[in-house]
C-alpha positions, 0 to 999 in steps of 0.5 A, a space after each residue: 444483354 440488350 438491344 439493337 438500338 441504343 446499348 447504353 450505360 450512364 452510372 451515376 454517381 456518377 455511375 448509379 442512381 441514387 433514386 433507382 437503387 438503395 444507395 445509403 450515404 455510407 455506401 455512396 461515398 464509397 462508390 462514388 466516381 467509381 466506374 469499374 464493375 469489380 471495384 464497385 460489386 466488391 464495395 457493395 458485396 462487403 456492404 450487405 454482408 457486414 449488415 448481415 443482409 440475410 436476417 434483414 428483409 429490407 437489405 436482401 431486397 435491397 440486395 437482390 436488386 443489386 445483384 439484378 443490376 450486376 447480372 446485366 451491368 457485367 454483360 456490358 464492359 470494356 476492356 478495363 471492366 468498366 461498365 460502359 455504353 459509351 456508343 450512342 445509337 439513334 434508331 435509324 443508325 442501329 436499324 442500319 448497322 443491324 442490316 449491315 452486319 447481318 450479312 447472310 441471309 437463309 430462306 429458312 432463317 427461323 420460323 419462330 412462334 410463341 411458346 407463351 406464357 400467355 396465362 398463368 396459373 397456381 401450381 403447388 407453390 405459394 409466393 406471388 403468381 404472375 407472368 411479368 412486369 407493367 409499367 403504365 396503364 392507359 384508359 381510352 377516354 370514351 370506351 371503358 373496354 380499351 386500355 393499353 398497358 406497357 411493359 419494361 421490355 415486352 412493348 405495348 399492349 392493348 385490351 378491348 374487352 376490358 382486360 379478358 384478353 390482350 394482344 401486341 400493338 408494337 410486336 415490330 418495333 425494337 423492345 424497349 422501355 416505355 415510360 409514357 402511354 397516351 390516347 390521342 384526345 382528339 381521336 375517338 376510334 382509340 387508334 392514335 397512340 402516343 408512347 414515350 420510349 425509355 424504361 421509368 427505372 432506367 435500365 430495363 428493370 434492372 433498377 439503376 440509371 443504366 440501359 437504354 436511352 430512350 428514342 424520343 417519342 412514337 406515334 401510331 394512327 391506326 392502332 399500332 400497324 404503323 409507329 412513326 418517329 415524331 420530329 427530332 424527340 430522337 435526338 432531343 431526347 438521346 441522353 434521357 435513361 429514364 423516362 416517367 411521363 407523357 401528357 398531350 393536353 385536352 385544350 391544346 392537342 397540338 401540345 405534348 409534354 414529356 418528363 425524362 431524368 434530363 427535365 420536362 421536353 415540349 412540343 407545341 406543334 403535336 411532335 414535329 419540334 422537341 426542346 427542353 423548357 426545364 432541365 433536372 434530373 430530379 423531376 419524376 412526375 407531370 400532370 395537367 388541371 382537369 378542366 384548365 389546360 393551360 395550367 400544369 403540375 410538375 414535381 421533383 423529388 421534394 417539391 412541385 412547380 406550376 406552369 400557366 402557360 401551358 407548360 412554356 415556363 414553371 415556377 416553384 411552389 413554396 408552400 411545402 415545408 423542405 425535407 430530404 430522403 425521399 427516393 420517388 414522388 407523385 402527382 394527381 388531380 381530379 375532375 371530381 374537384 378540378 382545383 385539388 392537387 396531391 403531391 405524394 413522397 416516399 423513402 425516410 420521408 413519407 408524406 401526402 400533400 394537397 393543394 385545394 388552389 391549384 398549387 398555390 398552398 399545399 398542407 400535409 394530409 398524411 405521414 404514413 409510410 404506404 410503400 413498405 419499402 422498395 420506394 426507388 422502385 414501387 410507388 403509385 398514386 391514383 385519386 378517382 375521377 368521380 370522387 376525391 375522398 377515394 385515395 390509392 397508393 400503391 407500393 409493395 401492397 395497395 392502400 386505400 383511403 375513402 376519407 381524402 387521406 386522413 386513414 389507408 387501409 392495406 387492402 391487398 397481399 402480394 405474398 400469399 399461401 394457397 389457397 390465394 385470398 380473393 384480395 391477392 395482388 402480385 406484389 410491387 406496385 408501379 402504377 394505378 389506374 382508376 378508370 374514370 367511366 365505370 370506377 374501376 381500379 386496374 393495378 399494374 404490378 411486377 406480376 402483370 394486371 389486376 382490376 378490382 371492381 369493389 373499391 379495392 376489396 376484391 381482385 382478378 387477374 387479368 394476364 390472358 394474352 400478355 406475353 411480357 415474362 422476363 427469362 433468366 433461364 430456361 430448359 426442355 426435356 428431350 422426350 417431350 417438345 412441349 415440356 419447359 421450365 424457366 427462370 424469371 424476373 419477379 415471376 419465380 419458376 414457370 413450367 409447361 407440359 403440354 407447350 401452352 398451359 403455364 404454371 407459377 412453380 416456384 417464388 421470388 427471383 427465379 434464376 437457373 433451372 435444370 430437368 433431372 427426370 420428366 417430372 423432377 427438376 431443380 430450381 434457383 430461388 434468389 440464393 436457395 435452391 429447390 428440388 420440384 415434383 411436377 406431377 404432385 406440385 411439391 417443391 422442397 429446399 435442398 440447400 442445407 447442405 451449403 453453408 448460408 454465407 456461401 449461398 449468394 444470389 443466382 447460382 447456375 445448376 446442372 444435372 449430371 447427363 446420366 444420373 439424375 441424383 447427381 447435381 452440380 451448384 456454382 455460385 459466386 466463389 464456390 461449386 457444389 456437388 450432391 450425389 444424393 439429389 440434394 440431401 448432403 453437399 461437398 465443395 468441389 472447387 474449394 482449391 480455386 475461389 474467384 480472383 477477388 478483384 473481380 468481384 462477386 457474381 462472375 459466373 459465366 457458365 456451368 456445362 455437362 455433355 452426356 458423351 463424357 457424363 463425369 465431364 464438368 465445364 466451369 466457366 467464370 470471369 475469363 477462365 474455364 475450368 475442366 473436370 472430367 471425375 465431376 470436380 474432384 480434379 480440375 484444369 485450366 483450359 482458358 489462356 492455351 493456344 488460340 485463346 483470344 486475349 480480348 475475349 469479354 466477360 464469359 456468358 455462357 458455355 456449351 458442350 457437343 451432347 456427341 462429341 464432348 471434345 467440341 466446347 463453344 463460348 460466349 462473351 459479352 463485352 462494349 468494345 468493338 474489338 473483342 471476342 465475343 464467340 470462341 470455339 475449341 474442338 480439343 478439350 481446350 487444347 486450342 482455341 479458334 475466335 469465331 467472332 467473325 462479322 457478328 455486330 457489336 452487340 452482346 452475346 448471352 447464350 450458346 447451344 450446339 447440336 449433335 452434328 455441331 452446328 451453334 446457334 447463339 443468342 444476343 440481344 438482337 435474337 437468335 444467329 447461327 453458324 456451321 463449319 461449312 459457312 465463313 460467317 454467321 447467319 441471322 435465325 430471328 424471323 418472326 422473333 421480336 428484337 428481345 435478347 436472348 438468354 437461353 437456347 435448348 436443342 430437342 434433336 429428337 424433335 428437331 426444335 429450337 427454344 429460346 428464353 427472352 427477357 421480356 417476352 417469354 418462351 418462343 420455338 422455332 425448327 431447327 436451321 435448314 439448307 438453302 432451298 434452289 427456289 423461294 416463292 414468297 407471298 403475304 403481308 409481313 410485319 418486323 424483321 425478316 429475311 430470306 435467302 435462296 441457293 437459286 431464284 427468288 420470287 416476292 409478292 410481299 408486302 410490308 408497311 411502312 412502320 419503324 423496325 420494319 425490314 425486310 432482306 432477300 439474298 440469292 445467288 442467280 435472281 431476286 424476282 419482285 412481282 407485281 404485288 410487292 410493296 414496300 412503304 416509305 418508311 421499311 426498309 428492304 434490301 436485296 443482293 445477288 450472292 451465295 447462299 450463307 456465304 460472305 458479306 452483304 453490306 446494306 447502306 441506305 433504307 428504301 427512299 420511296 413509298 414503293 418499290 
């Protein structure tokens, strides 16, 4: 599932990045040079099953990351089953393709508003409360209240009050990883900012060397209202799949240095031109001497290199002993003793080295394992700018030294009981910032941002306004338009009963969720199933009746539509049913396991319909099975008349709640000719390919209304179709460019809700027919499409920022009145054509600054 710009997968090893996923030498030998998803996962599954992963916390954590990878990678395969992102598209090309493929526009093509979460409260469940992962932080050089925070799929966030409230300054940009963020040191206002695109774990937090390639360095001079791509950075960095750090030299502000998994990329003219000065896939960090900007340090996984000419050339250190087994490395300097350099590594080897002579010589100062596991993933290092004796290291938790690294004490706890202790900080620390002005410690973690004002003794969450939650699935309650639940990555299950206040209701990786009543729902936590009661905030494990060997990661769950005591759970090769709310379980799929050659993690959907309450649909890989008696008997309905041979990997399945004969199926493939949406109106006897002219992007979710209208969630947003149309309608006005992982229709209230992988939950009114006359006013930013069956009149304006685009379509007339303005850098498209029908092709962006 992911986005419109560059959907790519480079799997190194060659397919899996050893530095990102834990790969033992034994496993590495088995998967090396393999590209086939099923072959890789079969080997991974056997490896961790042989290690009895459930009895070992380390192996369990590693295997969970692999299953995250599998969830993503399974949705990005070609016709041969290979994980494949061979089509690389730069940003401008991707936006143009979006316009060309987004062919129909509606006057009400969505009116999306955010549900949140914007904050998070404990609600009876211990664990690791959080809102979403933050990877990078940056402090304004003179104003201690201004901080920037970068999330791996939710963009860039800013606070002007020290973290009490955060707001997005990149919502019009395609959601992508940000590996580096820098305040321009020549702009005291803090409005000039550089960001290095590309997620630093490589793969949009699915922990593998795949995902969005970097589209270079972007710059804003007005606080994020307008972003511009700098020079040729998008071209030069287009092959980078991990972005680690961006710096601007203090004494030479036109010199920018970026570290990616390709090497060190340098610009000496403020970003106009870029070139790689060091080529290596093992570089991880870069920093500069605090007072001599011509001196720059960078590090490999096991060595430090130094430049004395502002990054033009680098020489290796010869004083660090040779060692192996490292999975991550970081650097730090401090103005309190500017000639010192700190070099930290972690993995099977854990060491902190220190140089007191500008990197000429290094000595070992600590060899304690301060990270505690997941070395490839969570690692942070900071030295107090005003006190070199104070060093903080982040891993699973945070450890602090007050004697220059000789001794460390773990000061935080990331998985806690209730009431939460004062030292609670969500586990998995990604970045540490010790503010040079007020000495506050800011910790970026998988749960968000925490701040300590007492040198790390006590901490306070600073989550208000952050809308960066990654949801896998969600559910709503028909009788209450404000009642939602959602399963998240790293932050458990979230619940809201009023549509705004969000509560932490389960730990680990939340996944599938399903309401039983308005007060009771079922949830998945990693491999396990729980029952949660909202009004008492109580949770109980209900999976004891399912053998542990069958409880694999991320099953789908679904409650019977008319009997809340009946629950279905679909694991990778077995499906289970309970008739007593989870007290006991019966296997209902023992007669058909998953094809062993397909690998684990192939459940593509589980669907029921209140129109035929005992009917169950189960999708796995590219096969659909149907039962009309709660799973006692099954028939295969895939492969029948009209079933496309080129159907991708099935990602979701939905039945009409008013007519269970109507079935919609979504699929994902990297092949441009693959079928990605199919329909049956006769319970699978025949099928019709409804892919039409959808862009060649993954489709992850679908939902059908009682009237037979269908909405699909894609890597670029939501699309709509009814049977009076001959193609899909973009339905994402106001929605960030973000993968839509699940959809829910509230028929009573006419609402559509979407869960996203990086921007939380969103809602909109359902589709309405085109209006004869559509007057448009006001300033807008982002992606907007409008359509009318007669005339559009507009005085709208749009700034010329990267990612801004506007499109009109009308049957008879489009009138651009005085005040209408599209600035250079944005895109505008207009066409006279029938509303909701035909193809809308756009070939070129707006050529001038005002039209």
